[in-house]
Backbone bond lengths (Angstrom), bond angles and torsions (degrees), N, CA, C in turn:
res aa  C-N    CA-C-N  psi(-1)  N-CA   C-N-CA  omega(-1)  CA-C   N-CA-C  phi
1 G - - - 1.439 - - 1.504 111.16 -
2 H 1.286 114.36 161.17 1.455 122.38 179.80 1.529 109.67 -85.37
3 V 1.328 116.36 127.72 1.461 121.61 177.54 1.519 107.86 -100.01
4 R 1.328 115.87 122.21 1.462 121.28 -178.24 1.525 110.16 -81.48
5 S 1.313 116.97 128.82 1.449 121.75 177.21 1.524 109.11 -79.95
6 T 1.328 116.10 141.29 1.459 121.21 -179.82 1.521 110.21 -115.07
7 A 1.315 115.43 171.41 1.465 120.39 176.54 1.526 110.67 -61.55
8 I 1.329 116.68 -34.47 1.467 120.56 177.82 1.527 109.93 -66.35
9 D 1.355 117.72 -42.09 1.464 120.81 176.78 1.525 110.75 -58.84
10 A 1.329 116.22 -45.59 1.462 120.70 -179.82 1.533 110.69 -63.87
11 E 1.330 116.87 -40.32 1.469 121.08 178.54 1.532 110.32 -63.61
12 N 1.312 117.19 -48.52 1.462 121.04 -177.41 1.522 113.21 -67.64
13 A 1.335 117.97 -18.81 1.462 121.82 177.96 1.535 112.00 -80.41
14 Q 1.340 117.69 -11.05 1.466 120.67 179.70 1.528 110.13 -69.33
15 H 1.341 114.94 163.06 1.462 120.67 178.84 1.531 109.01 -73.25
16 G 1.323 117.42 136.19 1.452 122.59 -178.15 1.506 113.09 -107.84
17 S 1.324 114.69 -166.79 1.456 122.17 -177.43 1.524 108.62 -151.72
18 H 1.321 116.56 150.98 1.461 121.31 174.06 1.532 111.24 -88.25
19 G 1.326 118.96 5.62 1.464 122.43 -176.73 1.514 114.64 -59.16
20 W 1.307 118.36 -20.52 1.462 122.04 -179.63 1.525 112.20 -77.34
21 S 1.331 117.19 -19.23 1.462 121.69 -175.71 1.525 111.33 -78.88
22 L 1.313 116.00 138.66 1.462 121.23 176.60 1.522 111.34 -94.33
23 H 1.322 116.59 8.23 1.461 122.69 -173.20 1.524 113.48 -53.54
24 R 1.311 118.61 -42.98 1.467 121.00 -174.40 1.520 113.32 -105.00
25 S 1.332 118.40 7.99 1.463 119.42 -178.87 1.524 110.00 -85.03
26 P 1.346 117.16 154.52 1.471 119.56 176.80 1.528 110.53 -58.95
27 H 1.326 116.15 148.59 1.460 122.82 -177.05 1.535 111.28 -62.14
28 V 1.314 115.72 134.98 1.459 122.27 175.67 1.519 106.99 -117.44
29 D 1.332 116.57 134.76 1.456 119.47 178.80 1.524 110.03 -135.45
30 D 1.326 115.11 172.06 1.456 120.77 -175.83 1.513 113.32 -80.38
31 V 1.321 118.40 -7.69 1.453 120.91 177.10 1.525 109.55 -85.80
32 T 1.337 116.93 -51.45 1.467 119.90 -178.61 1.522 111.89 -79.39
33 R 1.340 117.64 -26.56 1.468 123.16 176.73 1.533 112.12 50.19
34 R 1.334 117.34 45.60 1.467 120.82 -178.64 1.529 111.32 -54.04
35 I 1.326 115.57 -49.43 1.466 120.66 173.43 1.524 107.53 -156.00
36 Q 1.308 115.77 132.18 1.456 122.61 178.11 1.521 107.44 -146.95
37 G 1.320 116.04 159.26 1.453 118.30 178.42 1.506 112.62 -165.13
38 Y 1.318 114.41 167.75 1.460 121.58 173.57 1.513 107.82 -148.06
39 A 1.321 116.03 161.32 1.465 121.54 -177.23 1.520 109.88 -105.25
40 S 1.318 115.12 158.46 1.462 121.83 179.61 1.522 112.16 -72.70
41 A 1.328 117.56 -14.13 1.469 121.67 -178.95 1.522 108.99 -150.99
42 T 1.324 116.14 154.40 1.462 119.54 175.16 1.518 111.23 -90.00
43 S 1.352 116.89 -17.03 1.462 119.67 176.33 1.517 110.02 -149.84
44 I 1.320 114.49 150.08 1.458 121.91 177.22 1.520 108.64 -136.20
45 A 1.322 116.07 160.11 1.462 121.59 171.25 1.530 107.79 -91.21
46 P 1.324 118.74 155.08 1.466 119.50 175.73 1.526 109.86 -53.82
47 G 1.332 116.12 132.32 1.460 121.18 -179.50 1.514 114.18 93.83
48 D 1.346 118.03 -10.32 1.464 121.62 177.80 1.524 111.01 -79.42
49 E 1.331 114.91 161.93 1.462 121.69 174.27 1.519 110.18 -94.20
50 I 1.331 115.10 149.63 1.455 121.87 172.24 1.527 107.12 -135.95
51 T 1.326 116.06 135.06 1.461 121.94 -177.63 1.520 108.77 -107.48
52 F 1.314 116.18 137.31 1.455 121.66 178.56 1.528 109.05 -109.21
53 H 1.324 115.61 134.74 1.460 123.68 177.84 1.518 105.80 -108.76
54 V 1.340 116.90 120.69 1.459 121.32 -168.95 1.522 110.01 -130.80
55 T 1.336 115.16 142.24 1.459 120.92 170.73 1.523 108.33 -122.96
56 T 1.326 116.48 142.00 1.461 121.38 176.14 1.521 108.44 -129.78
57 N 1.332 115.24 144.02 1.459 120.97 178.72 1.522 107.64 -141.89
58 P 1.307 118.24 108.14 1.454 126.97 6.66 1.532 111.35 -77.77
59 P 1.331 116.45 164.94 1.467 118.56 174.97 1.528 109.03 -56.63
60 G 1.319 115.68 144.95 1.451 117.71 -179.51 1.506 112.76 166.11
61 A 1.315 113.74 -171.66 1.460 121.31 -175.21 1.525 111.14 -71.67
62 Y 1.338 114.63 145.61 1.459 120.98 173.21 1.516 108.68 -152.45
63 S 1.329 115.76 166.49 1.458 121.29 176.33 1.513 109.11 -126.29
64 L 1.318 115.57 162.01 1.459 122.63 177.46 1.514 107.06 -128.33
65 E 1.327 116.10 123.48 1.457 121.70 176.29 1.515 108.15 -121.87
66 I 1.320 116.49 136.54 1.458 120.74 178.95 1.525 108.40 -111.61
67 Y 1.332 114.52 128.65 1.450 122.55 -179.96 1.522 109.33 -118.49
68 R 1.315 115.86 141.30 1.467 120.80 168.96 1.513 106.28 -94.16
69 I 1.329 117.04 129.48 1.455 121.97 -178.75 1.531 108.46 -84.52
70 G 1.313 116.10 132.25 1.465 122.12 -178.71 1.513 109.34 -174.85
71 H 1.321 117.48 -171.70 1.465 120.41 -177.29 1.524 111.67 -69.27
72 Y 1.313 117.37 -57.07 1.462 123.43 176.48 1.525 112.50 46.34
73 Q 1.341 115.85 55.12 1.463 123.07 176.91 1.528 111.63 56.91
74 G 1.322 116.56 34.32 1.457 121.73 176.53 1.517 115.75 88.50
75 F 1.332 118.14 -1.21 1.458 120.71 -179.74 1.529 112.60 -80.32
76 G 1.330 118.03 -22.84 1.459 121.22 175.68 1.511 115.79 87.12
77 G 1.323 118.62 -9.03 1.455 121.29 179.36 1.511 111.39 -170.21
78 R 1.341 115.53 161.22 1.468 121.08 178.56 1.515 109.23 -136.61
79 L 1.330 116.64 132.38 1.460 122.31 177.42 1.523 109.45 -67.39
80 V 1.347 116.98 124.30 1.464 120.96 -179.54 1.526 112.72 -117.23
81 H 1.344 117.22 -14.81 1.471 119.79 -178.34 1.526 108.75 -160.93
82 R 1.338 116.10 142.61 1.465 120.52 177.99 1.514 109.77 -140.19
83 V 1.352 115.13 136.60 1.464 121.70 173.76 1.524 106.14 -127.95
84 G 1.331 116.56 117.06 1.464 121.07 179.07 1.509 110.76 -109.71
85 G 1.312 115.41 176.87 1.455 120.60 175.83 1.517 114.57 68.91
86 L 1.322 117.65 26.01 1.459 120.79 178.73 1.522 109.60 -85.37
87 T 1.318 116.56 149.77 1.451 121.30 178.16 1.516 109.38 -115.26
88 G 1.323 115.62 120.05 1.462 120.57 -178.56 1.512 111.66 -98.09
89 R 1.321 114.23 157.49 1.454 120.59 175.50 1.527 107.70 -131.15
90 T 1.309 116.15 161.73 1.450 120.20 177.59 1.526 108.34 -81.43
91 Q 1.310 115.52 113.20 1.458 122.29 -178.95 1.532 109.22 -80.61
92 P 1.342 117.37 162.54 1.470 120.11 -178.54 1.524 112.64 -62.66
93 Q 1.326 115.13 156.17 1.459 121.40 173.76 1.530 108.59 -59.79
94 P 1.330 117.79 157.14 1.466 119.40 179.44 1.523 111.89 -66.08
95 N 1.327 115.05 153.38 1.459 122.12 173.82 1.521 108.07 -88.33
96 I 1.317 116.39 142.48 1.465 120.60 179.24 1.520 108.67 -131.43
97 D 1.320 116.63 123.46 1.460 122.58 176.34 1.522 107.73 -77.83
98 S 1.310 117.90 116.47 1.462 121.20 -174.79 1.527 112.96 -66.59
99 A 1.317 118.39 -24.88 1.465 120.55 -179.25 1.527 112.11 -78.50
100 T 1.335 117.46 -36.06 1.467 120.55 -174.55 1.523 113.68 -115.50
101 N 1.341 117.76 -8.70 1.463 123.94 -174.35 1.523 112.52 64.19
102 T 1.324 117.97 16.68 1.460 121.28 176.21 1.526 108.97 -67.10
103 V 1.323 115.48 131.59 1.459 122.27 -179.37 1.524 108.49 -111.43
104 W 1.333 117.50 133.79 1.453 120.51 176.26 1.523 109.82 -150.10
105 C 1.310 114.74 159.25 1.463 121.90 178.98 1.520 109.30 -116.37
106 A 1.289 114.06 149.16 1.464 120.80 173.21 1.526 107.45 -124.63
107 W 1.336 115.26 56.44 1.460 120.06 -177.34 1.519 110.64 -78.83
108 E 1.320 115.05 146.35 1.459 120.28 175.29 1.519 109.63 -63.86
109 P 1.341 116.31 146.02 1.463 118.75 179.30 1.521 111.37 -67.69
110 G 1.314 114.59 148.81 1.458 121.89 176.74 1.516 109.55 -112.47
111 P 1.329 116.44 -133.93 1.462 119.37 -175.89 1.528 112.86 -64.80
112 V 1.328 114.21 142.36 1.462 122.12 176.01 1.525 106.68 -111.14
113 V 1.321 116.23 128.85 1.462 121.28 179.93 1.520 108.05 -119.29
114 R 1.326 115.75 128.92 1.463 120.08 172.43 1.517 106.83 -98.13
115 G 1.334 114.94 112.67 1.462 119.40 177.81 1.511 109.28 -68.49
116 P 1.317 117.99 126.13 1.464 118.98 -179.49 1.525 111.48 -62.63
117 G 1.286 116.27 154.85 1.460 121.15 178.36 1.513 112.88 -62.51
118 T 1.334 117.33 -11.45 1.465 121.50 -179.72 1.523 113.02 -88.04
119 W 1.346 118.09 -9.07 1.460 118.82 177.68 1.515 108.80 -64.55
120 L 1.329 115.94 129.94 1.455 121.19 178.29 1.524 110.28 -80.73
121 S 1.309 115.61 157.78 1.461 119.37 177.78 1.522 109.15 -62.20
122 G 1.319 115.37 151.83 1.453 120.00 177.98 1.507 112.02 151.43
123 L 1.331 114.54 -176.74 1.455 122.15 177.04 1.525 108.45 -89.01
124 Y 1.318 115.35 130.37 1.461 122.66 178.42 1.519 108.03 -121.95
125 V 1.326 116.78 152.58 1.457 121.06 172.98 1.522 108.48 -131.40
126 A 1.330 114.20 135.18 1.455 120.13 171.40 1.519 106.17 -94.42
127 V 1.312 116.85 122.56 1.454 121.84 178.51 1.523 107.45 -102.40
128 L 1.333 115.21 118.86 1.455 122.60 178.94 1.517 107.57 -97.47
129 T 1.337 117.72 124.44 1.465 121.28 -177.43 1.518 110.11 -122.97
130 H 1.333 115.83 115.31 1.469 122.74 177.88 1.525 108.45 -72.31
131 A 1.315 117.23 153.65 1.466 121.44 179.61 1.527 111.91 -56.25
132 H 1.339 117.81 -25.89 1.461 121.59 179.90 1.525 112.55 -83.69
133 G 1.347 117.23 1.24 1.459 121.35 176.28 1.512 115.76 99.21
134 H 1.326 118.21 -11.37 1.462 120.49 178.59 1.529 109.56 -68.60
135 K 1.355 115.71 143.57 1.462 120.64 -177.44 1.518 110.96 -129.01
136 A 1.310 115.03 151.61 1.463 122.43 172.69 1.523 107.18 -138.09
137 M 1.320 116.40 156.17 1.454 121.36 -176.34 1.524 110.16 -122.74
138 V 1.335 116.29 136.78 1.465 122.56 177.10 1.532 107.71 -124.40
139 P 1.343 117.71 108.67 1.472 119.73 -178.91 1.526 111.94 -83.13
140 F 1.329 115.79 150.60 1.459 122.31 171.23 1.521 108.51 -158.15
141 V 1.305 116.51 165.50 1.458 122.61 -176.95 1.520 109.58 -115.46
142 V 1.321 116.37 140.23 1.462 121.45 166.73 1.521 105.44 -100.69
143 R 1.327 114.83 118.32 1.463 120.63 -176.04 1.526 111.20 -76.88
144 S 1.317 115.05 154.83 1.454 121.08 175.30 1.525 109.08 -77.22
145 T 1.312 116.23 145.86 1.463 120.88 178.01 1.522 111.45 -99.81
146 R 1.330 117.20 3.65 1.459 120.42 179.40 1.527 109.18 -140.05
147 A 1.299 116.21 165.79 1.462 121.07 178.81 1.526 109.19 -65.32
148 T 1.320 116.16 139.88 1.458 120.95 179.13 1.528 109.66 -131.11
149 K 1.323 114.98 165.68 1.463 120.53 179.60 1.525 111.68 -95.66
150 L 1.319 117.07 -6.81 1.451 121.47 -176.92 1.515 108.99 -128.98
151 L 1.314 116.06 137.36 1.452 121.91 178.51 1.512 108.23 -128.36
152 V 1.316 116.21 129.92 1.455 121.40 174.41 1.522 106.40 -111.90
153 V 1.319 115.96 128.34 1.456 121.19 -179.51 1.527 108.26 -100.21
154 V 1.319 115.67 124.94 1.460 121.21 174.95 1.529 106.03 -106.21
155 P 1.338 117.63 115.15 1.466 120.96 -170.06 1.532 114.35 -82.54
156 F 1.339 117.30 65.55 1.461 120.37 -179.12 1.525 111.72 -59.96
157 A 1.333 118.27 -37.18 1.473 120.36 179.26 1.529 110.44 -64.90
158 T 1.338 117.21 -37.71 1.463 120.51 177.61 1.523 110.10 -67.83
159 Y 1.340 117.15 -42.06 1.464 119.92 176.50 1.526 109.63 -54.79
160 N 1.325 116.53 -45.55 1.462 120.15 -179.09 1.522 111.96 -68.58
161 A 1.324 117.90 -35.47 1.465 120.50 179.88 1.526 111.34 -62.08
162 Y 1.344 117.41 -34.27 1.462 121.56 -179.31 1.524 112.69 -96.78
163 N 1.314 118.16 -0.75 1.457 122.17 -176.11 1.527 110.14 -74.02
164 Q 1.310 115.96 119.18 1.457 121.35 -179.85 1.528 110.61 -106.45
165 W 1.314 117.29 22.70 1.463 122.06 -176.04 1.509 110.66 -60.77
166 P 1.297 122.31 138.95 1.464 125.34 -0.45 1.527 110.98 -86.81
167 L 1.298 115.62 138.67 1.471 121.09 -179.48 1.524 109.26 -84.20
168 D 1.331 115.85 69.50 1.457 120.88 -177.50 1.530 112.63 -111.26
169 Q 1.343 116.83 13.15 1.463 123.64 177.42 1.527 114.06 69.55
170 R 1.346 117.66 13.66 1.461 118.32 176.82 1.523 113.59 -146.47
171 R 1.315 117.77 -18.11 1.459 120.60 -178.90 1.517 109.30 -134.32
172 G 1.313 115.68 163.25 1.443 121.46 173.79 1.515 112.66 96.60
173 A 1.308 115.52 138.37 1.460 120.54 179.46 1.515 108.79 -151.42
174 S 1.319 115.18 137.23 1.460 120.00 172.98 1.526 107.36 -89.75
175 L 1.309 116.38 -172.16 1.462 118.85 175.77 1.528 111.28 -73.49
176 Y 1.335 118.28 -9.94 1.451 121.95 -173.03 1.524 114.29 -117.63
177 Y 1.323 117.73 -32.18 1.450 120.66 -176.38 1.510 108.81 -158.66
178 G 1.334 116.18 166.17 1.448 119.63 178.03 1.505 111.95 148.64
179 Y 1.310 114.81 -163.13 1.454 122.46 -178.55 1.515 108.42 -105.61
180 G 1.312 116.19 139.56 1.459 120.26 -179.36 1.507 110.15 -142.76
181 P 1.330 117.21 168.90 1.466 120.75 -178.62 1.527 110.98 -59.10
182 S 1.327 115.28 141.13 1.461 120.52 178.61 1.529 108.53 -113.75
183 N 1.331 117.51 -113.40 1.459 120.90 -175.58 1.515 113.64 -90.90
184 G 1.268 118.89 -2.73 1.460 121.10 -178.85 1.499 110.20 -161.69
185 A 1.309 115.60 166.57 1.462 120.73 -175.40 1.518 112.04 -61.56
186 D 1.329 117.45 -30.28 1.460 119.84 -176.41 1.528 113.01 -101.49
187 Q 1.346 118.04 2.34 1.448 120.74 -179.91 1.516 109.25 -109.26
188 F 1.335 116.21 137.42 1.453 121.29 -178.63 1.508 109.75 -128.67
189 E 1.275 116.75 153.17 1.462 122.01 175.88 1.509 108.96 -125.46
190 Y 1.324 116.03 149.80 1.459 119.77 176.44 1.507 108.18 -82.13
191 R 1.339 116.23 131.66 1.459 120.03 175.70 1.512 107.95 -123.24
192 G 1.294 116.44 136.38 1.461 120.89 -179.37 1.515 110.91 115.56
193 R 1.333 114.09 -166.86 1.456 121.01 -177.98 1.508 111.00 -74.11
194 K 1.329 117.00 143.01 1.465 121.29 173.63 1.496 110.17 -107.23
């Protein structure tokens, strides 16, 4: 039988890059906070804007590269957008509600990217690279604008349910485990599995 080629097939046949992988980048953790970020949305439609909130330590230059995840001749991703020459600052520590252990950030917005209407649906990652080489990844989805026969579920709610950020050994709790108030405002105990 005849197999019909799709726009996704054509996209995945393009040459890719390993630039999306954090495999060889210096270690980034929640204590040193070399570079970290989050997006204003977990999914956008083609042509929508997405804002990235970024912290760098020390303050300094960084870049943002957006990759679409796919086969790409075995590379696993393809660079679709790059913004260089950005200047990062050290954003405030996260806020923690002492009653619920809810953690949230109120970081100032950073770069805004308008995804072109030509971006195909799929999983994308924004790779933030500090001038010192440290990298962080911010995933998001570009939604399809038409009916499709295949659906990929990206479990952002599950990621958040297990997120114990910041992993600094004294603050942060997921829905299942983490650090919480103990005998005083400044003392914390680990609760959950070790």
